[in-house]
N, C-alpha and C positions, 0 to 999 in steps of 0.2 A: 792404917790407910790402907786404902784397896784403888783399884784401878777401874775405869768400865773402857770396852772397847770393844771394838766387830773384828768376827774373825776373818783373817785371810783364807782364799783356797783358789787354785790358778784351776782355770778353764779349757777349754779343749783346744785353743793357741796358744796355751802354756804361758797367758797372760795371768797376770795376779789381781787376784777383784778381789773387793772386801762383801763381807753377808751381809744384809740386812741387819738379819739381830743382833741388838747388845745384847756382851758377854760382863761378866763382871770378876774381878778376881781380889780376895782377901785372906789374912791370913788364918789360921787357929790352930792351936795350939804346936805352932813352928810352922804349918805346912801348908802351902798355898790350897785355896782352893779355889774352884771355878764355875761358875753357874751361869746358866742363860737368865738371861731374863723375857725372857718370853715375849720381847717387845721392840719395835721400831722407834719407839722414841726413848730421847735421850732420859728425858726427868723420871721415865721408868724408871730406869737400869740405877739413876741415881736414886730413888728412892728405895729398892729393893739392897742399894746398898748399904745407905742406912739401917736400914733396918738391919739386915745380917750382923755391921760393926754392932746395934746397939746389941744386940744380943749375947754378943759375944762379952762385951762390957759387964753385960747386967749378970754372964754365969749360965745362961737358960742354954738350954739345949738349941743347936742348930736347927732350922728348920728346912736346911736345904735335905737331909735326908729322914725327916720326917714328912714332909710334903712329899714326898715319893713310896709311904707305905702303901700296896696294896692292902684291901676292903679281906682277902681273901686269908691275906696272913694276920688283920689282927680278929678276923672271927675265929681263927686257928684257937690264937692266944687265948679268948673269951672263952672262947668252948674248953680247953682249959683246964680254966677257973670254974668256971661254972655251969652246971649240964642241967641244970633246972632251965632253962631257957632255949636248948638245942633246938627244938622243932620252931620255935622263932627263927632260928636260924639258918634254920636248913629252910627255910620260907624263901628266907630273901637273901639268902648268898649264891645264888644262879641268877640275879640282876644285877647284883653290883658287884660282883668276883673281880671283875677284871679291871676295874677304877680305882684308879686310888683314890684315899679316904674324902679328899675336898671334894673332888669332883662327884662321890656317892650323896653328898649333902643335898648334892641337887639334884635329886631324881625328880623327874617333870612329874607333876598330881596326877593321881588316876592310875599309874603303871601300877602302884602296888594291889590295888581293884578291881581288875582285870584278869580274867583267866586265859588270855593268851598274852604271852611273854614276847617282846619285842627282841629282831635278831641279835640286834649289837648287844642286849646286854646276859648274853649264854654263856656257856664255859662250852668252848671248845674238846 
């Protein structure tokens, strides 16, 4: 059984205030896990908490870590396994290396077709 809450903080006047974003807390393998619901809606936080508790009950890998996998990590792993498509990986990596895997699936149409790469997709 998990819980939903808003984090508290102290402002400049040393008054305790609540943040706008909801957070969830649940147990996995006896350890507490804290995760932002990334929403100001109670219903979204409830949905995420039920999803995480369902994943734990089903014995699935938790989305908390896998949602944060960076594309660069993933492509490095793929490159070790298979070098047959390295040229394709090298072409697309600068476009999506800074993004999480979930975000990379949402690349706008036409970005890969252009010669000019938008700055926010480039590596530093």
